[in-house]
LUMTORBA-274953 format. One record per atom (N, C-alpha, C): residue number from 0; chain; atom name; x, y, z. Coordinates in nm, 3 decimals, decimal comma. Layout:
// LUMTORBA-274953
<atom seq="NUM" mol="A" atom="CA" u="X" v="Y" w="Z"/>
...
// end
This chain:
// LUMTORBA-274953
<atom seq="0" mol="A" atom="N" u="5,711" v="6,290" w="10,587"/>
<atom seq="0" mol="A" atom="CA" u="5,704" v="6,308" w="10,446"/>
<atom seq="0" mol="A" atom="C" u="5,792" v="6,378" w="10,315"/>
<atom seq="1" mol="A" atom="N" u="5,870" v="6,471" w="10,398"/>
<atom seq="1" mol="A" atom="CA" u="5,975" v="6,558" w="10,321"/>
<atom seq="1" mol="A" atom="C" u="6,087" v="6,458" w="10,290"/>
<atom seq="2" mol="A" atom="N" u="6,120" v="6,395" w="10,373"/>
<atom seq="2" mol="A" atom="CA" u="6,242" v="6,349" w="10,374"/>
<atom seq="2" mol="A" atom="C" u="6,219" v="6,170" w="10,321"/>
<atom seq="3" mol="A" atom="N" u="6,093" v="6,137" w="10,285"/>
<atom seq="3" mol="A" atom="CA" u="6,090" v="6,054" w="10,221"/>
<atom seq="3" mol="A" atom="C" u="6,054" v="6,071" w="10,048"/>
<atom seq="4" mol="A" atom="N" u="5,995" v="6,238" w="10,025"/>
<atom seq="4" mol="A" atom="CA" u="6,025" v="6,296" w="9,882"/>
<atom seq="4" mol="A" atom="C" u="6,161" v="6,291" w="9,863"/>
<atom seq="5" mol="A" atom="N" u="6,237" v="6,343" w="9,935"/>
<atom seq="5" mol="A" atom="CA" u="6,415" v="6,386" w="9,935"/>
<atom seq="5" mol="A" atom="C" u="6,474" v="6,258" w="9,857"/>
<atom seq="6" mol="A" atom="N" u="6,438" v="6,146" w="9,951"/>
<atom seq="6" mol="A" atom="CA" u="6,507" v="6,007" w="9,922"/>
<atom seq="6" mol="A" atom="C" u="6,437" v="5,948" w="9,797"/>
<atom seq="7" mol="A" atom="N" u="6,331" v="6,005" w="9,780"/>
<atom seq="7" mol="A" atom="CA" u="6,269" v="5,921" w="9,641"/>
<atom seq="7" mol="A" atom="C" u="6,331" v="5,997" w="9,526"/>
<atom seq="8" mol="A" atom="N" u="6,390" v="6,086" w="9,537"/>
<atom seq="8" mol="A" atom="CA" u="6,452" v="6,140" w="9,399"/>
<atom seq="8" mol="A" atom="C" u="6,566" v="6,112" w="9,364"/>
<atom seq="9" mol="A" atom="N" u="6,642" v="5,974" w="9,456"/>
<atom seq="9" mol="A" atom="CA" u="6,766" v="5,918" w="9,382"/>
<atom seq="9" mol="A" atom="C" u="6,743" v="5,773" w="9,402"/>
<atom seq="10" mol="A" atom="N" u="6,648" v="5,719" w="9,500"/>
<atom seq="10" mol="A" atom="CA" u="6,609" v="5,605" w="9,503"/>
<atom seq="10" mol="A" atom="C" u="6,497" v="5,519" w="9,418"/>
<atom seq="11" mol="A" atom="N" u="6,501" v="5,440" w="9,302"/>
<atom seq="11" mol="A" atom="CA" u="6,385" v="5,414" w="9,263"/>
<atom seq="11" mol="A" atom="C" u="6,271" v="5,323" w="9,355"/>
<atom seq="12" mol="A" atom="N" u="6,321" v="5,244" w="9,454"/>
<atom seq="12" mol="A" atom="CA" u="6,153" v="5,186" w="9,521"/>
<atom seq="12" mol="A" atom="C" u="6,074" v="5,293" w="9,606"/>
<atom seq="13" mol="A" atom="N" u="6,172" v="5,434" w="9,668"/>
<atom seq="13" mol="A" atom="CA" u="6,056" v="5,516" w="9,707"/>
<atom seq="13" mol="A" atom="C" u="5,982" v="5,608" w="9,601"/>
<atom seq="14" mol="A" atom="N" u="6,081" v="5,609" w="9,492"/>
<atom seq="14" mol="A" atom="CA" u="6,029" v="5,684" w="9,330"/>
<atom seq="14" mol="A" atom="C" u="5,905" v="5,613" w="9,346"/>
<atom seq="15" mol="A" atom="N" u="5,909" v="5,463" w="9,327"/>
<atom seq="15" mol="A" atom="CA" u="5,794" v="5,402" w="9,283"/>
<atom seq="15" mol="A" atom="C" u="5,651" v="5,455" w="9,359"/>
<atom seq="16" mol="A" atom="N" u="5,706" v="5,426" w="9,495"/>
<atom seq="16" mol="A" atom="CA" u="5,570" v="5,450" w="9,581"/>
<atom seq="16" mol="A" atom="C" u="5,526" v="5,622" w="9,581"/>
<atom seq="17" mol="A" atom="N" u="5,635" v="5,713" w="9,572"/>
<atom seq="17" mol="A" atom="CA" u="5,598" v="5,831" w="9,578"/>
<atom seq="17" mol="A" atom="C" u="5,489" v="5,851" w="9,438"/>
<atom seq="18" mol="A" atom="N" u="5,529" v="5,820" w="9,352"/>
<atom seq="18" mol="A" atom="CA" u="5,516" v="5,847" w="9,230"/>
<atom seq="18" mol="A" atom="C" u="5,307" v="5,798" w="9,174"/>
<atom seq="19" mol="A" atom="N" u="5,347" v="5,696" w="9,260"/>
<atom seq="19" mol="A" atom="CA" u="5,192" v="5,583" w="9,281"/>
<atom seq="19" mol="A" atom="C" u="5,077" v="5,691" w="9,387"/>
<atom seq="20" mol="A" atom="N" u="5,153" v="5,735" w="9,493"/>
<atom seq="20" mol="A" atom="CA" u="5,082" v="5,811" w="9,583"/>
<atom seq="20" mol="A" atom="C" u="5,042" v="5,946" w="9,524"/>
<atom seq="21" mol="A" atom="N" u="5,142" v="6,004" w="9,460"/>
<atom seq="21" mol="A" atom="CA" u="5,084" v="6,118" w="9,389"/>
<atom seq="21" mol="A" atom="C" u="5,017" v="6,103" w="9,300"/>
<atom seq="22" mol="A" atom="N" u="5,024" v="6,029" w="9,177"/>
<atom seq="22" mol="A" atom="CA" u="4,956" v="6,019" w="9,056"/>
<atom seq="22" mol="A" atom="C" u="4,772" v="6,012" w="9,117"/>
<atom seq="23" mol="A" atom="N" u="4,767" v="5,966" w="9,209"/>
<atom seq="23" mol="A" atom="CA" u="4,616" v="5,920" w="9,276"/>
<atom seq="23" mol="A" atom="C" u="4,542" v="6,077" w="9,255"/>
<atom seq="24" mol="A" atom="N" u="4,601" v="6,180" w="9,310"/>
<atom seq="24" mol="A" atom="CA" u="4,558" v="6,357" w="9,262"/>
<atom seq="24" mol="A" atom="C" u="4,574" v="6,415" w="9,116"/>
<atom seq="25" mol="A" atom="N" u="4,709" v="6,380" w="9,100"/>
<atom seq="25" mol="A" atom="CA" u="4,711" v="6,471" w="8,992"/>
<atom seq="25" mol="A" atom="C" u="4,784" v="6,381" w="8,881"/>
<atom seq="26" mol="A" atom="N" u="4,751" v="6,379" w="8,763"/>
<atom seq="26" mol="A" atom="CA" u="4,805" v="6,335" w="8,622"/>
<atom seq="26" mol="A" atom="C" u="4,899" v="6,450" w="8,586"/>
<atom seq="27" mol="A" atom="N" u="5,005" v="6,379" w="8,525"/>
<atom seq="27" mol="A" atom="CA" u="5,104" v="6,449" w="8,455"/>
<atom seq="27" mol="A" atom="C" u="5,017" v="6,520" w="8,326"/>
<atom seq="28" mol="A" atom="N" u="5,053" v="6,616" w="8,278"/>
<atom seq="28" mol="A" atom="CA" u="4,988" v="6,705" w="8,150"/>
<atom seq="28" mol="A" atom="C" u="5,011" v="6,575" w="8,024"/>
<atom seq="29" mol="A" atom="N" u="4,888" v="6,581" w="7,927"/>
<atom seq="29" mol="A" atom="CA" u="4,875" v="6,499" w="7,863"/>
<atom seq="29" mol="A" atom="C" u="4,935" v="6,599" w="7,694"/>
<atom seq="30" mol="A" atom="N" u="4,882" v="6,706" w="7,708"/>
<atom seq="30" mol="A" atom="CA" u="4,883" v="6,793" w="7,562"/>
<atom seq="30" mol="A" atom="C" u="4,924" v="6,947" w="7,640"/>
<atom seq="31" mol="A" atom="N" u="4,916" v="7,029" w="7,526"/>
<atom seq="31" mol="A" atom="CA" u="5,014" v="7,149" w="7,547"/>
<atom seq="31" mol="A" atom="C" u="4,842" v="7,253" w="7,538"/>
<atom seq="32" mol="A" atom="N" u="4,730" v="7,187" w="7,548"/>
<atom seq="32" mol="A" atom="CA" u="4,599" v="7,274" w="7,540"/>
<atom seq="32" mol="A" atom="C" u="4,607" v="7,336" w="7,669"/>
<atom seq="33" mol="A" atom="N" u="4,512" v="7,429" w="7,666"/>
<atom seq="33" mol="A" atom="CA" u="4,519" v="7,544" w="7,800"/>
<atom seq="33" mol="A" atom="C" u="4,460" v="7,490" w="7,880"/>
<atom seq="34" mol="A" atom="N" u="4,366" v="7,373" w="7,884"/>
<atom seq="34" mol="A" atom="CA" u="4,321" v="7,346" w="8,037"/>
<atom seq="34" mol="A" atom="C" u="4,428" v="7,250" w="8,064"/>
<atom seq="35" mol="A" atom="N" u="4,509" v="7,172" w="7,989"/>
<atom seq="35" mol="A" atom="CA" u="4,623" v="7,082" w="8,051"/>
<atom seq="35" mol="A" atom="C" u="4,743" v="7,164" w="8,107"/>
<atom seq="36" mol="A" atom="N" u="4,732" v="7,279" w="8,060"/>
<atom seq="36" mol="A" atom="CA" u="4,872" v="7,405" w="8,092"/>
<atom seq="36" mol="A" atom="C" u="4,841" v="7,447" w="8,226"/>
<atom seq="37" mol="A" atom="N" u="4,638" v="7,485" w="8,251"/>
<atom seq="37" mol="A" atom="CA" u="4,628" v="7,554" w="8,338"/>
<atom seq="37" mol="A" atom="C" u="4,666" v="7,467" w="8,483"/>
<atom seq="38" mol="A" atom="N" u="4,594" v="7,332" w="8,420"/>
<atom seq="38" mol="A" atom="CA" u="4,612" v="7,258" w="8,554"/>
<atom seq="38" mol="A" atom="C" u="4,743" v="7,226" w="8,613"/>
<atom seq="39" mol="A" atom="N" u="4,859" v="7,207" w="8,525"/>
<atom seq="39" mol="A" atom="CA" u="5,011" v="7,227" w="8,534"/>
<atom seq="39" mol="A" atom="C" u="5,049" v="7,325" w="8,645"/>
<atom seq="40" mol="A" atom="N" u="4,983" v="7,443" w="8,585"/>
<atom seq="40" mol="A" atom="CA" u="5,051" v="7,549" w="8,644"/>
<atom seq="40" mol="A" atom="C" u="4,969" v="7,581" w="8,814"/>
<atom seq="41" mol="A" atom="N" u="4,864" v="7,504" w="8,794"/>
<atom seq="41" mol="A" atom="CA" u="4,771" v="7,523" w="8,950"/>
<atom seq="41" mol="A" atom="C" u="4,874" v="7,419" w="9,039"/>
<atom seq="42" mol="A" atom="N" u="4,930" v="7,264" w="8,963"/>
<atom seq="42" mol="A" atom="CA" u="4,978" v="7,188" w="9,081"/>
<atom seq="42" mol="A" atom="C" u="5,097" v="7,249" w="9,101"/>
<atom seq="43" mol="A" atom="N" u="5,137" v="7,317" w="9,034"/>
<atom seq="43" mol="A" atom="CA" u="5,300" v="7,378" w="9,040"/>
<atom seq="43" mol="A" atom="C" u="5,300" v="7,473" w="9,155"/>
<atom seq="44" mol="A" atom="N" u="5,181" v="7,572" w="9,150"/>
<atom seq="44" mol="A" atom="CA" u="5,148" v="7,645" w="9,232"/>
<atom seq="44" mol="A" atom="C" u="5,144" v="7,588" w="9,379"/>
<atom seq="45" mol="A" atom="N" u="5,060" v="7,517" w="9,365"/>
<atom seq="45" mol="A" atom="CA" u="5,037" v="7,421" w="9,501"/>
<atom seq="45" mol="A" atom="C" u="5,140" v="7,371" w="9,558"/>
<atom seq="46" mol="A" atom="N" u="5,231" v="7,313" w="9,467"/>
<atom seq="46" mol="A" atom="CA" u="5,321" v="7,231" w="9,529"/>
<atom seq="46" mol="A" atom="C" u="5,458" v="7,356" w="9,599"/>
<atom seq="47" mol="A" atom="N" u="5,436" v="7,465" w="9,525"/>
<atom seq="47" mol="A" atom="CA" u="5,541" v="7,537" w="9,555"/>
<atom seq="47" mol="A" atom="C" u="5,505" v="7,596" w="9,706"/>
<atom seq="48" mol="A" atom="N" u="5,374" v="7,617" w="9,719"/>
<atom seq="48" mol="A" atom="CA" u="5,290" v="7,649" w="9,859"/>
<atom seq="48" mol="A" atom="C" u="5,325" v="7,555" w="9,972"/>
<atom seq="49" mol="A" atom="N" u="5,318" v="7,432" w="9,942"/>
<atom seq="49" mol="A" atom="CA" u="5,322" v="7,333" w="10,017"/>
<atom seq="49" mol="A" atom="C" u="5,482" v="7,339" w="10,084"/>
<atom seq="50" mol="A" atom="N" u="5,590" v="7,357" w="10,002"/>
<atom seq="50" mol="A" atom="CA" u="5,724" v="7,345" w="10,003"/>
<atom seq="50" mol="A" atom="C" u="5,769" v="7,454" w="10,079"/>
<atom seq="51" mol="A" atom="N" u="5,714" v="7,559" w="10,074"/>
<atom seq="51" mol="A" atom="CA" u="5,724" v="7,682" w="10,135"/>
<atom seq="51" mol="A" atom="C" u="5,679" v="7,657" w="10,266"/>
<atom seq="52" mol="A" atom="N" u="5,567" v="7,610" w="10,316"/>
<atom seq="52" mol="A" atom="CA" u="5,570" v="7,588" w="10,445"/>
<atom seq="52" mol="A" atom="C" u="5,642" v="7,459" w="10,499"/>
<atom seq="53" mol="A" atom="N" u="5,646" v="7,362" w="10,427"/>
<atom seq="53" mol="A" atom="CA" u="5,702" v="7,261" w="10,486"/>
<atom seq="53" mol="A" atom="C" u="5,884" v="7,289" w="10,540"/>
<atom seq="54" mol="A" atom="N" u="5,918" v="7,407" w="10,448"/>
<atom seq="54" mol="A" atom="CA" u="6,083" v="7,393" w="10,473"/>
<atom seq="54" mol="A" atom="C" u="6,127" v="7,552" w="10,541"/>
<atom seq="55" mol="A" atom="N" u="5,975" v="7,639" w="10,548"/>
<atom seq="55" mol="A" atom="CA" u="6,025" v="7,722" w="10,608"/>
<atom seq="55" mol="A" atom="C" u="5,929" v="7,773" w="10,748"/>
<atom seq="56" mol="A" atom="N" u="5,854" v="7,747" w="10,781"/>
<atom seq="56" mol="A" atom="CA" u="5,765" v="7,738" w="10,876"/>
<atom seq="56" mol="A" atom="C" u="5,709" v="7,865" w="10,846"/>
<atom seq="57" mol="A" atom="N" u="5,676" v="7,899" w="10,726"/>
<atom seq="57" mol="A" atom="CA" u="5,608" v="8,005" w="10,681"/>
<atom seq="57" mol="A" atom="C" u="5,452" v="7,981" w="10,644"/>
<atom seq="58" mol="A" atom="N" u="5,373" v="8,043" w="10,719"/>
<atom seq="58" mol="A" atom="CA" u="5,229" v="8,001" w="10,707"/>
<atom seq="58" mol="A" atom="C" u="5,128" v="8,098" w="10,632"/>
<atom seq="59" mol="A" atom="N" u="5,115" v="8,108" w="10,558"/>
<atom seq="59" mol="A" atom="CA" u="5,033" v="8,232" w="10,465"/>
<atom seq="59" mol="A" atom="C" u="4,885" v="8,240" w="10,538"/>
<atom seq="60" mol="A" atom="N" u="4,838" v="8,359" w="10,553"/>
<atom seq="60" mol="A" atom="CA" u="4,742" v="8,406" w="10,632"/>
<atom seq="60" mol="A" atom="C" u="4,601" v="8,333" w="10,548"/>
<atom seq="61" mol="A" atom="N" u="4,488" v="8,353" w="10,594"/>
<atom seq="61" mol="A" atom="CA" u="4,387" v="8,269" w="10,526"/>
<atom seq="61" mol="A" atom="C" u="4,330" v="8,356" w="10,370"/>
<atom seq="62" mol="A" atom="N" u="4,352" v="8,467" w="10,402"/>
<atom seq="62" mol="A" atom="CA" u="4,289" v="8,582" w="10,274"/>
<atom seq="62" mol="A" atom="C" u="4,406" v="8,581" w="10,162"/>
<atom seq="63" mol="A" atom="N" u="4,531" v="8,503" w="10,206"/>
<atom seq="63" mol="A" atom="CA" u="4,632" v="8,494" w="10,110"/>
<atom seq="63" mol="A" atom="C" u="4,618" v="8,368" w="10,032"/>
<atom seq="64" mol="A" atom="N" u="4,584" v="8,267" w="10,106"/>
<atom seq="64" mol="A" atom="CA" u="4,552" v="8,175" w="10,076"/>
<atom seq="64" mol="A" atom="C" u="4,439" v="8,101" w="9,993"/>
<atom seq="65" mol="A" atom="N" u="4,322" v="8,220" w="10,033"/>
<atom seq="65" mol="A" atom="CA" u="4,224" v="8,163" w="9,988"/>
<atom seq="65" mol="A" atom="C" u="4,228" v="8,185" w="9,797"/>
<atom seq="66" mol="A" atom="N" u="4,167" v="8,102" w="9,733"/>
<atom seq="66" mol="A" atom="CA" u="4,169" v="8,148" w="9,568"/>
<atom seq="66" mol="A" atom="C" u="4,069" v="8,277" w="9,562"/>
<atom seq="67" mol="A" atom="N" u="4,130" v="8,358" w="9,455"/>
<atom seq="67" mol="A" atom="CA" u="4,067" v="8,456" w="9,421"/>
<atom seq="67" mol="A" atom="C" u="3,952" v="8,461" w="9,396"/>
<atom seq="68" mol="A" atom="N" u="3,846" v="8,563" w="9,422"/>
<atom seq="68" mol="A" atom="CA" u="3,712" v="8,538" w="9,412"/>
<atom seq="68" mol="A" atom="C" u="3,593" v="8,458" w="9,508"/>
<atom seq="69" mol="A" atom="N" u="3,664" v="8,423" w="9,591"/>
<atom seq="69" mol="A" atom="CA" u="3,576" v="8,298" w="9,666"/>
<atom seq="69" mol="A" atom="C" u="3,544" v="8,373" w="9,817"/>
<atom seq="70" mol="A" atom="N" u="3,598" v="8,514" w="9,855"/>
<atom seq="70" mol="A" atom="CA" u="3,536" v="8,580" w="9,936"/>
<atom seq="70" mol="A" atom="C" u="3,642" v="8,545" w="10,059"/>
// end
């Protein structure tokens, strides 16, 4: 998956497939309204966590991964 993502950064055909795949879960922000910005920040945080785990082998412990306030 990671190799496909990297290849799609410079090739239009894989990029179209990747964009279609990602758009099923998240849409780009359409405004600067607080709720849209909150969703964008959450996506960036999730993407960063995925990239950390995919490229470094680091797996954060469950208490760190769990959202605040969910026990």
